[in-house]
C-alpha positions in Angstrom: 81.1 90.5 127.8 83.8 90.1 125.2 84.9 93.2 123.3 85.6 92.2 119.6 87.7 95.4 119.0 89.8 94.7 122.0 90.2 91.1 120.8 91.2 92.5 117.4 93.8 94.8 118.9 95.3 92.0 120.9 95.4 89.7 117.8 97.1 92.6 115.6 99.7 93.6 118.3 100.2 89.8 119.4 100.4 86.8 117.1 99.9 88.6 113.8 102.7 91.2 114.9 105.1 88.4 115.7 104.4 86.5 112.3 104.8 89.9 110.4 108.1 90.7 112.2 109.4 87.1 111.4 108.4 87.5 107.7 110.0 91.0 107.6 113.3 90.1 109.2 113.7 86.7 107.3 112.7 88.2 104.2 114.9 91.2 104.3 117.9 89.1 105.2 117.2 86.7 102.5 116.9 89.3 99.9 120.0 91.1 101.0 122.1 88.0 101.1 120.8 87.0 97.7 122.0 90.2 96.2 125.4 89.8 97.9 125.9 86.3 96.9 124.9 86.7 93.3 127.2 89.6 93.0 128.5 90.3 89.4 130.9 89.0 87.0 134.7 90.0 87.8 135.7 92.7 85.5 139.3 91.8 84.3 139.7 95.0 82.3 142.1 97.8 83.7 140.4 100.3 85.8 140.4 103.9 84.4 139.3 105.4 87.5 138.6 104.9 91.1 135.6 102.6 91.5 135.4 102.4 95.2 135.8 106.1 95.6 133.0 106.8 92.9 130.9 104.2 94.4 130.9 105.8 97.9 130.5 109.2 96.4 127.5 108.1 94.4 125.7 107.0 97.5 125.5 110.5 98.8 125.3 112.5 95.6 122.3 110.7 94.5 120.6 111.5 97.6 120.0 115.1 96.2 118.3 115.9 92.9 120.5 117.1 90.0 120.4 120.8 89.1 117.4 121.5 87.0 115.6 118.2 87.9 113.0 119.9 90.2 111.6 122.3 87.7 109.9 119.8 85.3 108.8 117.3 88.0 108.2 119.5 91.2 105.5 117.2 92.8 107.4 114.0 92.0 110.7 115.1 93.5 109.6 117.5 96.4 106.7 115.2 97.2 109.0 112.1 97.3 111.3 113.8 99.9 108.5 115.2 101.9 106.8 111.7 102.0 110.1 109.8 102.9 111.2 112.4 105.5 107.8 112.6 107.1 107.4 108.9 107.2 110.7 108.3 108.9 110.1 111.2 111.4 106.7 109.6 112.3 108.1 106.1 112.5 111.7 106.7 114.2 110.9 109.7 116.5 107.6 108.9 117.9 108.1 108.0 121.6 105.8 105.0 121.7 107.5 103.8 118.5 111.0 104.1 120.1 109.8 102.2 123.2 108.7 99.4 120.9 112.0 99.3 119.1 113.8 99.3 122.5 111.6 96.3 123.7 112.6 94.3 120.4 116.2 95.1 120.0 117.2 97.1 123.1 118.0 100.3 121.1 116.6 103.7 122.2 117.1 107.3 121.4 115.5 110.6 122.1 112.0 111.4 120.5 110.4 114.6 119.4 107.2 116.4 120.4 103.7 115.5 119.4 103.4 118.7 117.2 106.4 117.7 115.0 105.2 114.0 114.6 101.8 115.2 113.7 102.9 117.8 111.3 105.3 115.4 109.7 102.5 112.7 109.5 100.0 115.2 107.8 102.8 116.4 105.3 103.8 112.8 104.4 100.1 112.0 103.7 99.5 115.1 101.5 102.7 114.2 99.7 101.8 110.6 99.3 98.3 111.4 97.9 99.9 114.0 95.5 102.4 111.3 94.4 99.5 108.9 93.8 97.6 111.5 91.9 100.4 112.5 89.6 101.1 108.8 88.7 97.5 108.3 87.8 97.1 111.7 86.0 100.2 111.5 83.8 99.6 109.0 80.9 103.2 108.1 80.7 103.6 107.5 84.5 100.2 105.6 84.5 101.6 103.3 81.8 104.7 102.6 83.7 103.1 102.1 87.0 101.7 98.7 88.0 98.9 97.8 90.3 101.6 96.6 92.8 103.3 100.2 92.7 99.8 101.6 93.7 99.3 99.1 96.3 102.6 99.7 97.9 102.0 103.4 98.1 98.5 102.9 99.7 99.9 100.3 102.2 102.6 102.9 103.0 100.1 105.6 103.6 97.7 103.7 105.8 99.8 103.4 108.9 100.3 107.2 108.8 96.4 107.8 108.2 95.2 105.2 110.8 97.8 106.2 113.2 96.9 109.8 113.2 93.2 109.1 113.5 93.8 106.7 116.4 96.1 109.0 118.4 93.8 112.0 118.0 90.7 109.9 118.4 89.0 111.7 115.4 86.3 109.3 114.8 85.3 105.6 115.5 86.1 103.6 118.4 89.6 104.4 119.6 90.4 100.7 120.3 89.2 99.7 116.8 91.2 102.5 115.2 94.4 101.5 117.0 93.6 97.9 115.9 93.5 99.1 112.2 96.7 101.1 112.7 98.7 98.1 114.0 97.0 95.7 111.3 98.2 98.2 108.6 101.7 98.1 110.0 101.6 94.3 110.1 100.5 94.0 106.5 103.1 96.6 105.5 105.9 94.5 107.2 104.6 91.2 105.5 104.7 92.7 101.9 108.0 94.8 102.5 110.5 92.1 101.4 108.7 91.2 98.4 108.1 94.7 96.9 110.1 97.8 95.9 109.9 98.9 99.5 113.2 96.9 99.8 115.0 100.0 98.4 115.0 101.2 102.0 117.8 98.6 102.5 119.1 98.2 99.2 119.5 101.7 97.9 123.1 102.2 99.1 124.1 99.0 97.6 122.6 99.9 94.2 124.0 103.4 94.2 127.5 102.1 95.1 127.3 99.3 92.4 126.3 102.0 89.7 128.9 104.4 90.9 131.6 102.0 91.0 130.8 100.8 87.4 131.1 104.3 86.2 134.1 104.9 88.4 135.9 102.0 86.8 135.3 103.5 83.4 136.7 106.8 84.5 133.4 108.5 84.3 131.3 110.4 86.8 128.0 108.8 88.0 
């Protein structure tokens, strides 16, 4: 007798995963090449500062909030850091994920214990929900937030939530929950290159670009 949940799991981790991975890799490469090829108009004015040095410096200085920035927006800034760090710990340091990455590209590294993974996942989910709430509650942010922004945040949370439920077998059929987890990852990979999620690959370029412009003018970024 066929098990529809098992069939769904095989579809999610088989053909759909292959399609999602292809879209993800091709989409990211096309977007990055597009940015590099388009470039910017050559500035013939004499540089008043050090654009390259300032550009590299900005990549690192923008990683941390400016003094006084946390107090007026604690949830947005702290929540943002917690969400990103928790997400990447769960994604990059969970042993089964590392095994998958090794199978795909041949790279491997040590993982961390389950307690750290699960704690990071829970904190990331709480932070993501807090960010979602503040975006909706604040009238200014709500005006600036599009439905795509909400969709991206929800799609980023789903792999964390479904993965936590599946691994801990909290409810539902474990096979079905694992299928949902992999499906959520597949969907996230497919939409990744076409949304603001691309900042995971382009943030360094954007920071360097902004920093080098200011550096050329002799200003701090």
